[in-house]
N, C-alpha and C positions, 0 to 999 in steps of 0.2 A: 097171303096169298090163301083164300077158303080150301076145305078140305075137299069141296066137292071140284075146285078148279084144279086142285094137285091129281085127284082121282081121274079126272077127264084129261089131263096133259099124259098121265101114265097110261091110260087105255087106249089114247091115241098118238102115240110117240112115232113118230117116223123113223124109218132105218134108211141106212145109207150102205154102198156095198164099198165105199172108201175104205183104206186101209193106211195106216201112219208106215213110218219107213223102218217099223220093224215087223210089218205084216198083221198087227194087231188091228181090230175093227174100230173104226172111228166112230163107231155107235156108243162106246164107253166114254166119251165125253161128253155125251149128253147125260145131264142128272136124270133125268126121266127115265130113259132106258135103262141107266143102272139099275135105279129101284126096282123097275119092273123087273128084271132078270135077277134081283135080290131076294126080293121077296114075292111070296103070294098076293094075289090080289086080296083074297080075304084076309090075311094078315093086313094089308095095306088099311083095308076097310075099318078095320078092329083099332086102328091108331086113333089118338086124338089129333086137332088139327095144329097143334103144338107140335107134337111129335111129328108129324108128316113135314111141317113146315122146318124145323130143325134136320129132318133128313135131307130135305131138297137142298138147305145152306150147306151141310157137309158135303153131300154130292159134287155140289159147285165149285166147293173149295178143292177138294180132290180132283176134280177134273181140271181146274186152272194148274193144281200143281203139277200133273201129270202130262198138260200139254207144253 
């Protein structure tokens, strides 16, 4: 995925009010939500395309593990 596509997905991430059985927000299963709430947009903009793709991959893997 290109850097612009990743940043667009982060900027336009959709939110849900759903909660898991432990009462935690389901939003954290969305890798783009997790990145948006872990890094500032300026920090993300400074990252290379490879760095962003690696973070997305990490967030997706963690999301699957938590789910």
